[in-house]
C-alpha positions as YAML, in Angstrom:
chain: A
units: angstrom
residues:
- id: 1
  name: MET
  ca: [-21.03, 44.75, -96.94]
- id: 2
  name: ALA
  ca: [-19.60, 41.18, -95.08]
- id: 3
  name: GLU
  ca: [-18.30, 41.92, -91.21]
- id: 4
  name: THR
  ca: [-15.51, 39.91, -89.32]
- id: 5
  name: ILE
  ca: [-16.63, 39.22, -86.01]
- id: 6
  name: THR
  ca: [-14.42, 37.94, -83.16]
- id: 7
  name: GLN
  ca: [-16.09, 36.43, -79.77]
- id: 8
  name: VAL
  ca: [-13.53, 36.04, -76.90]
- id: 9
  name: THR
  ca: [-14.84, 34.84, -73.62]
- id: 10
  name: GLN
  ca: [-12.78, 35.79, -70.23]
- id: 11
  name: PRO
  ca: [-13.37, 35.42, -66.60]
- id: 12
  name: PRO
  ca: [-13.43, 38.52, -64.63]
- id: 13
  name: GLU
  ca: [-10.27, 39.42, -64.08]
- id: 14
  name: PHE
  ca: [-10.06, 38.32, -59.89]
- id: 15
  name: ILE
  ca: [-10.03, 35.08, -60.80]
- id: 16
  name: GLU
  ca: [-7.97, 34.77, -63.58]
- id: 17
  name: ALA
  ca: [-5.62, 36.40, -61.21]
- id: 18
  name: ALA
  ca: [-6.53, 33.75, -58.60]
- id: 19
  name: ALA
  ca: [-6.05, 30.59, -60.99]
- id: 20
  name: LYS
  ca: [-2.48, 31.63, -62.24]
- id: 21
  name: PRO
  ca: [-0.60, 31.09, -59.13]
- id: 22
  name: TYR
  ca: [-2.92, 27.95, -58.28]
- id: 23
  name: ILE
  ca: [-1.64, 26.50, -61.68]
- id: 24
  name: THR
  ca: [1.60, 26.99, -60.47]
- id: 25
  name: GLN
  ca: [0.88, 25.41, -57.01]
- id: 26
  name: LEU
  ca: [-0.58, 22.51, -58.22]
- id: 27
  name: GLN
  ca: [2.10, 21.81, -61.09]
- id: 28
  name: GLN
  ca: [4.59, 22.14, -57.74]
- id: 29
  name: ALA
  ca: [2.05, 19.83, -55.27]
- id: 30
  name: VAL
  ca: [1.85, 17.45, -57.86]
- id: 31
  name: GLY
  ca: [5.57, 17.10, -58.12]
- id: 32
  name: GLN
  ca: [6.12, 16.44, -54.95]
- id: 33
  name: PHE
  ca: [3.83, 14.21, -54.41]
- id: 34
  name: GLY
  ca: [5.32, 12.24, -57.82]
- id: 35
  name: GLU
  ca: [9.00, 12.40, -56.13]
- id: 36
  name: ALA
  ca: [7.81, 11.14, -52.36]
- id: 37
  name: ASP
  ca: [9.65, 8.08, -50.79]
- id: 38
  name: LEU
  ca: [6.54, 5.61, -50.43]
- id: 39
  name: SER
  ca: [8.71, 3.82, -47.77]
- id: 40
  name: GLN
  ca: [8.60, 6.92, -45.15]
- id: 41
  name: THR
  ca: [4.00, 5.88, -45.47]
- id: 42
  name: MET
  ca: [3.36, 2.03, -45.33]
- id: 43
  name: GLY
  ca: [5.59, -1.20, -45.15]
- id: 44
  name: PRO
  ca: [6.53, -3.43, -41.94]
- id: 45
  name: GLN
  ca: [7.66, -0.48, -39.70]
- id: 46
  name: PHE
  ca: [3.91, -0.03, -39.41]
- id: 47
  name: VAL
  ca: [3.56, -3.64, -38.37]
- id: 48
  name: ALA
  ca: [3.77, -4.50, -34.59]
- id: 49
  name: GLY
  ca: [5.78, -6.75, -33.10]
- id: 50
  name: LEU
  ca: [4.98, -9.52, -31.00]
- id: 51
  name: SER
  ca: [4.69, -7.87, -27.84]
- id: 52
  name: PRO
  ca: [6.84, -9.31, -24.18]
- id: 53
  name: LEU
  ca: [3.57, -10.69, -23.25]
- id: 54
  name: GLN
  ca: [3.03, -12.50, -26.08]
- id: 55
  name: GLN
  ca: [7.13, -14.23, -26.23]
- id: 56
  name: GLN
  ca: [6.83, -15.17, -22.77]
- id: 57
  name: ALA
  ca: [3.58, -16.63, -24.08]
- id: 58
  name: ILE
  ca: [5.72, -18.92, -26.47]
- id: 59
  name: SER
  ca: [8.42, -19.11, -24.99]
- id: 60
  name: GLN
  ca: [6.41, -21.29, -22.54]
- id: 61
  name: ALA
  ca: [4.61, -23.04, -24.91]
- id: 62
  name: GLY
  ca: [7.12, -26.07, -23.87]
- id: 63
  name: GLY
  ca: [5.45, -26.14, -20.46]
- id: 64
  name: LEU
  ca: [2.62, -28.00, -22.05]
- id: 65
  name: GLY
  ca: [5.05, -31.11, -21.62]
- id: 66
  name: ALA
  ca: [5.05, -30.62, -17.93]
- id: 67
  name: TYR
  ca: [3.27, -33.30, -17.38]
- id: 68
  name: GLU
  ca: [6.46, -36.20, -18.60]
- id: 69
  name: PRO
  ca: [8.49, -35.38, -15.31]
- id: 70
  name: TYR
  ca: [5.41, -36.78, -13.18]
- id: 71
  name: LEU
  ca: [4.44, -39.94, -15.53]
- id: 72
  name: GLN
  ca: [7.69, -40.97, -14.64]
- id: 73
  name: THR
  ca: [7.79, -40.32, -10.94]
- id: 74
  name: ALA
  ca: [4.51, -42.16, -11.44]
- id: 75
  name: ALA
  ca: [5.97, -44.79, -13.35]
- id: 76
  name: GLY
  ca: [8.09, -45.30, -10.45]
- id: 77
  name: LEU
  ca: [5.47, -46.37, -7.79]
- id: 78
  name: SER
  ca: [4.12, -48.73, -9.66]
- id: 79
  name: GLY
  ca: [5.29, -52.53, -9.85]
- id: 80
  name: PRO
  ca: [5.69, -55.38, -7.18]
- id: 81
  name: THR
  ca: [8.53, -53.05, -5.52]
- id: 82
  name: ALA
  ca: [7.08, -50.06, -4.86]
- id: 83
  name: TYR
  ca: [5.87, -50.42, -1.67]
- id: 84
  name: GLN
  ca: [9.14, -51.03, -0.27]
- id: 85
  name: GLN
  ca: [10.32, -46.88, -0.27]
- id: 86
  name: PHE
  ca: [7.08, -46.45, 1.55]
- id: 87
  name: MET
  ca: [7.89, -48.83, 4.65]
- id: 88
  name: SER
  ca: [8.19, -47.31, 8.00]
- id: 89
  name: PRO
  ca: [12.07, -47.68, 8.83]
- id: 90
  name: TYR
  ca: [10.04, -48.08, 12.67]
- id: 91
  name: GLN
  ca: [8.70, -51.48, 11.16]
- id: 92
  name: GLN
  ca: [11.01, -53.82, 12.34]
- id: 93
  name: ASP
  ca: [11.45, -52.17, 15.72]
- id: 94
  name: VAL
  ca: [7.74, -52.64, 16.47]
- id: 95
  name: ILE
  ca: [7.78, -56.02, 15.56]
- id: 96
  name: ASP
  ca: [10.87, -57.17, 17.60]
- id: 97
  name: THR
  ca: [9.01, -55.26, 20.69]
- id: 98
  name: THR
  ca: [5.60, -57.28, 20.20]
- id: 99
  name: LEU
  ca: [7.40, -60.63, 20.23]
- id: 100
  name: ARG
  ca: [9.52, -59.57, 22.62]
- id: 101
  name: GLU
  ca: [6.31, -58.68, 24.69]
- id: 102
  name: PHE
  ca: [4.83, -62.07, 23.38]
- id: 103
  name: ASP
  ca: [7.66, -64.04, 24.28]
- id: 104
  name: ILE
  ca: [7.04, -62.55, 27.54]
- id: 105
  name: GLN
  ca: [3.34, -63.62, 28.50]
- id: 106
  name: THR
  ca: [4.02, -67.33, 27.10]
- id: 107
  name: GLN
  ca: [6.86, -67.98, 29.86]
- id: 108
  name: LYS
  ca: [4.72, -66.38, 32.29]
- id: 109
  name: GLY
  ca: [2.08, -69.29, 31.20]
- id: 110
  name: LEU
  ca: [4.83, -72.20, 31.71]
- id: 111
  name: PRO
  ca: [4.13, -71.87, 35.84]
- id: 112
  name: ALA
  ca: [0.55, -71.94, 35.34]
- id: 113
  name: LEU
  ca: [0.76, -75.57, 33.83]
- id: 114
  name: ALA
  ca: [2.83, -76.73, 36.52]
- id: 115
  name: ALA
  ca: [0.90, -75.26, 39.41]
- id: 116
  name: GLN
  ca: [-1.83, -77.51, 37.26]
- id: 117
  name: ALA
  ca: [0.01, -80.43, 36.87]
- id: 118
  name: VAL
  ca: [1.20, -80.80, 40.67]
- id: 119
  name: GLY
  ca: [-2.68, -80.13, 41.67]
- id: 120
  name: ALA
  ca: [-3.51, -82.83, 39.19]
- id: 121
  name: GLY
  ca: [-0.82, -85.76, 40.96]
- id: 122
  name: ALA
  ca: [0.90, -85.04, 37.62]
- id: 123
  name: PHE
  ca: [3.75, -82.57, 38.31]
- id: 124
  name: GLY
  ca: [7.34, -84.42, 36.65]
- id: 125
  name: GLY
  ca: [5.35, -86.97, 34.42]
- id: 126
  name: GLY
  ca: [5.00, -87.43, 30.89]
- id: 127
  name: ARG
  ca: [1.54, -85.75, 30.88]
- id: 128
  name: GLU
  ca: [3.19, -82.01, 32.12]
- id: 129
  name: GLY
  ca: [5.66, -82.88, 30.01]
- id: 130
  name: VAL
  ca: [2.81, -83.67, 26.70]
- id: 131
  name: GLN
  ca: [0.89, -80.30, 27.84]
- id: 132
  name: ARG
  ca: [3.80, -78.21, 28.38]
- id: 133
  name: ALA
  ca: [4.59, -79.20, 24.52]
- id: 134
  name: GLU
  ca: [1.78, -78.32, 22.95]
- id: 135
  name: TYR
  ca: [1.59, -74.94, 25.44]
- id: 136
  name: LEU
  ca: [4.88, -74.06, 24.06]
- id: 137
  name: SER
  ca: [4.27, -75.45, 20.26]
- id: 138
  name: SER
  ca: [0.97, -73.41, 20.16]
- id: 139
  name: ALA
  ca: [2.77, -69.81, 20.97]
- id: 140
  name: ASP
  ca: [5.08, -70.83, 18.40]
- id: 141
  name: ARG
  ca: [2.28, -70.83, 15.94]
- id: 142
  name: ASN
  ca: [0.56, -67.81, 17.92]
- id: 143
  name: ARG
  ca: [4.40, -65.76, 17.54]
- id: 144
  name: ALA
  ca: [4.56, -66.54, 13.94]
- id: 145
  name: ALA
  ca: [1.05, -65.92, 12.83]
- id: 146
  name: LEU
  ca: [1.45, -62.90, 15.19]
- id: 147
  name: GLN
  ca: [4.74, -61.37, 12.93]
- id: 148
  name: ALA
  ca: [3.22, -62.30, 10.10]
- id: 149
  name: GLN
  ca: [0.68, -60.01, 10.71]
- id: 150
  name: LEU
  ca: [2.29, -56.62, 11.52]
- id: 151
  name: LEU
  ca: [4.50, -57.80, 8.49]
- id: 152
  name: GLN
  ca: [1.65, -57.70, 6.70]
- id: 153
  name: GLN
  ca: [0.00, -54.96, 8.23]
- id: 154
  name: GLY
  ca: [3.01, -52.79, 7.13]
- id: 155
  name: PHE
  ca: [3.18, -54.43, 3.66]
- id: 156
  name: GLY
  ca: [-0.28, -52.99, 3.39]
- id: 157
  name: GLN
  ca: [0.24, -49.85, 4.55]
- id: 158
  name: ALA
  ca: [3.06, -49.19, 2.25]
- id: 159
  name: GLN
  ca: [0.82, -50.12, -0.54]
- id: 160
  name: GLN
  ca: [-1.61, -47.81, 0.35]
- id: 161
  name: LEU
  ca: [0.75, -45.55, 0.54]
- id: 162
  name: ALA
  ca: [2.38, -46.07, -3.39]
- id: 163
  name: GLY
  ca: [-1.00, -46.18, -4.26]
- id: 164
  name: GLN
  ca: [-1.84, -43.19, -2.61]
- id: 165
  name: ALA
  ca: [1.56, -41.32, -4.27]
- id: 166
  name: PHE
  ca: [1.03, -42.53, -7.73]
- id: 167
  name: GLY
  ca: [-2.79, -41.15, -7.68]
- id: 168
  name: GLN
  ca: [-0.79, -37.57, -6.88]
- id: 169
  name: GLN
  ca: [1.62, -38.00, -9.70]
- id: 170
  name: MET
  ca: [-1.11, -38.71, -12.27]
- id: 171
  name: ASN
  ca: [-3.48, -35.95, -11.06]
- id: 172
  name: LEU
  ca: [-0.27, -33.83, -11.35]
- id: 173
  name: ALA
  ca: [0.64, -35.23, -14.64]
- id: 174
  name: GLN
  ca: [-3.40, -34.08, -16.06]
- id: 175
  name: LEU
  ca: [-3.27, -31.05, -14.40]
- id: 176
  name: ALA
  ca: [0.42, -29.67, -15.33]
- id: 177
  name: PRO
  ca: [-1.09, -29.10, -19.77]
- id: 178
  name: GLY
  ca: [-4.03, -27.34, -17.81]
- id: 179
  name: LEU
  ca: [-2.21, -25.36, -15.43]
- id: 180
  name: ALA
  ca: [-0.03, -24.10, -18.34]
- id: 181
  name: SER
  ca: [-2.64, -23.83, -21.32]
- id: 182
  name: GLN
  ca: [-4.79, -21.49, -18.59]
- id: 183
  name: GLN
  ca: [-0.76, -18.97, -18.01]
- id: 184
  name: ILE
  ca: [-0.79, -19.51, -22.05]
- id: 185
  name: ALA
  ca: [-3.91, -18.20, -22.68]
- id: 186
  name: GLY
  ca: [-3.57, -15.42, -20.13]
- id: 187
  name: LEU
  ca: [-0.34, -14.42, -21.17]
- id: 188
  name: SER
  ca: [-1.38, -14.45, -24.79]
- id: 189
  name: THR
  ca: [-4.23, -12.06, -24.09]
- id: 190
  name: LEU
  ca: [-2.81, -9.66, -22.26]
- id: 191
  name: GLY
  ca: [-0.14, -10.20, -25.38]
- id: 192
  name: GLY
  ca: [-2.60, -9.25, -27.84]
- id: 193
  name: LEU
  ca: [-3.95, -6.04, -25.90]
- id: 194
  name: GLN
  ca: [-0.67, -4.49, -26.08]
- id: 195
  name: GLN
  ca: [-0.12, -5.45, -29.46]
- id: 196
  name: ALA
  ca: [-3.61, -4.04, -30.50]
- id: 197
  name: GLN
  ca: [-2.37, -0.67, -28.66]
- id: 198
  name: GLU
  ca: [1.19, -0.70, -29.98]
- id: 199
  name: GLN
  ca: [-0.74, -1.40, -33.60]
- id: 200
  name: ALA
  ca: [-2.98, 1.28, -33.18]
- id: 201
  name: GLY
  ca: [0.12, 4.22, -32.42]
- id: 202
  name: LEU
  ca: [1.53, 2.76, -35.59]
- id: 203
  name: ALA
  ca: [-1.55, 2.99, -37.37]
- id: 204
  name: ALA
  ca: [-1.79, 6.67, -36.30]
- id: 205
  name: GLN
  ca: [1.58, 7.70, -37.32]
- id: 206
  name: GLN
  ca: [1.41, 5.87, -40.54]
- id: 207
  name: GLN
  ca: [-2.20, 8.06, -41.13]
- id: 208
  name: LEU
  ca: [0.03, 11.29, -40.18]
- id: 209
  name: ALA
  ca: [2.99, 10.24, -42.79]
- id: 210
  name: GLN
  ca: [0.31, 9.78, -45.59]
- id: 211
  name: ALA
  ca: [-1.82, 13.14, -44.38]
- id: 212
  name: GLN
  ca: [1.97, 15.29, -44.91]
- id: 213
  name: VAL
  ca: [2.77, 13.73, -48.46]
- id: 214
  name: GLN
  ca: [-0.88, 14.21, -49.52]
- id: 215
  name: GLN
  ca: [-1.17, 17.62, -47.75]
- id: 216
  name: PRO
  ca: [0.24, 19.62, -50.45]
- id: 217
  name: ILE
  ca: [-1.96, 18.55, -52.97]
- id: 218
  name: GLN
  ca: [-4.59, 18.26, -51.20]
- id: 219
  name: ALA
  ca: [-4.60, 22.05, -50.41]
- id: 220
  name: ALA
  ca: [-3.80, 22.78, -54.36]
- id: 221
  name: GLN
  ca: [-7.35, 20.43, -55.11]
- id: 222
  name: THR
  ca: [-9.05, 22.36, -52.23]
- id: 223
  name: LEU
  ca: [-8.01, 25.56, -53.99]
- id: 224
  name: GLY
  ca: [-9.14, 24.64, -57.41]
- id: 225
  name: SER
  ca: [-12.41, 23.82, -55.59]
- id: 226
  name: GLY
  ca: [-12.71, 26.70, -54.46]
- id: 227
  name: ILE
  ca: [-11.29, 28.30, -58.03]
- id: 228
  name: MET
  ca: [-14.27, 26.43, -60.27]
- id: 229
  name: GLY
  ca: [-17.02, 27.41, -57.61]
- id: 230
  name: LEU
  ca: [-16.31, 31.26, -58.47]
- id: 231
  name: ILE
  ca: [-16.09, 30.58, -61.90]
- id: 232
  name: SER
  ca: [-19.69, 29.07, -62.37]
- id: 233
  name: GLY
  ca: [-20.69, 31.68, -59.74]
- id: 234
  name: TYR
  ca: [-19.69, 34.13, -62.38]
- id: 235
  name: PRO
  ca: [-19.69, 33.61, -65.74]
- id: 236
  name: GLY
  ca: [-17.12, 34.99, -68.39]
- id: 237
  name: GLN
  ca: [-17.41, 38.44, -70.05]
- id: 238
  name: ILE
  ca: [-18.23, 38.12, -74.39]
- id: 239
  name: GLN
  ca: [-15.91, 40.45, -75.78]
- id: 240
  name: GLN
  ca: [-17.27, 41.16, -79.47]
- id: 241
  name: THR
  ca: [-15.10, 43.01, -82.46]
- id: 242
  name: VAL
  ca: [-16.47, 43.94, -85.85]
- id: 243
  name: GLN
  ca: [-14.78, 45.00, -88.26]
- id: 244
  name: PRO
  ca: [-16.41, 45.60, -91.61]
- id: 245
  name: THR
  ca: [-15.31, 44.73, -95.00]
- id: 246
  name: PRO
  ca: [-14.20, 47.82, -96.84]
- id: 247
  name: SER
  ca: [-16.23, 49.04, -99.61]
- id: 248
  name: PRO
  ca: [-14.50, 49.29, -103.45]
- id: 249
  name: LEU
  ca: [-14.43, 53.07, -102.76]
- id: 250
  name: GLN
  ca: [-12.79, 52.95, -99.57]
- id: 251
  name: THR
  ca: [-10.44, 50.81, -100.98]
- id: 252
  name: ALA
  ca: [-9.71, 52.70, -103.61]
- id: 253
  name: LEU
  ca: [-9.30, 55.99, -101.58]
- id: 254
  name: SER
  ca: [-7.18, 54.21, -99.77]
- id: 255
  name: THR
  ca: [-4.86, 53.17, -101.98]
- id: 256
  name: GLY
  ca: [-4.84, 56.81, -103.42]
- id: 257
  name: ALA
  ca: [-3.55, 58.03, -100.40]
- id: 258
  name: THR
  ca: [-1.25, 55.50, -100.26]
- id: 259
  name: LEU
  ca: [0.51, 56.41, -103.52]
- id: 260
  name: ALA
  ca: [0.03, 60.33, -102.84]
- id: 261
  name: GLY
  ca: [2.34, 59.56, -99.62]
- id: 262
  name: LEU
  ca: [4.54, 57.58, -101.76]
- id: 263
  name: TYR
  ca: [5.11, 60.30, -104.19]
- id: 264
  name: LYS
  ca: [5.71, 63.39, -101.86]
- id: 265
  name: GLY
  ca: [8.12, 60.95, -100.08]
- id: 266
  name: PHE
  ca: [9.99, 60.82, -103.53]
- id: 267
  name: SER
  ca: [9.34, 64.44, -104.00]
- id: 268
  name: LYS
  ca: [11.33, 65.61, -101.33]
- id: 269
  name: LEU
  ca: [13.94, 63.10, -101.76]
- id: 270
  name: GLY
  ca: [14.60, 64.76, -105.12]
- id: 271
  name: GLY
  ca: [14.42, 68.43, -104.06]
...
């Protein structure tokens, strides 16, 4: 006699009750995640811009050419006439005073010549005239030499000062770019620290925005993981339903009972 056996595996009732709202929650979370505005969680708004110090460093990059004015000034301190601007304004006064004193001393020497001529008995003669002419001529040569010496000293000093000024301007021309580079490097370093700090803040904001978008679906996944753990810990219950196949006698009796019932029904209608 054949039998029909039906097996149904069902989870425990408390697990089934927990799983139903989970499915609804998961569907809602997936829908929210799919409709999320990604422009709120990523994009250029989360990239830090240049800090004020970095902008200042860029603006001062033109200072690397600060050597040019010094080179131009140095060029004006070279050449054959560069010394002129360093000539002492009092040099001519010094020369005039020195030469005037020289002339005074020269005149003081003339009486001595006259005394020598008197002593030699040649006063007023040709010999005295020659000596006097030689004396004055020598004095003129010495005066010219003294004047040239004074002029040369002034020129030499002016040349030396011009050379010093030229060297100073060249040194400044060499130092200026280095100083500008150091300042720019310092500003860039500090500006980089400011930018990194700002970037860290923007990254934290982006992480928060992304976490807020993912929170519903992550919560649903966490709930699902818990339910799956419960299912693995509580195996489902197997329910069996056994339905034996009716025998010929049972079939006949069942058919007879059906027919008898129908006959009674018709009899009541006829009566």
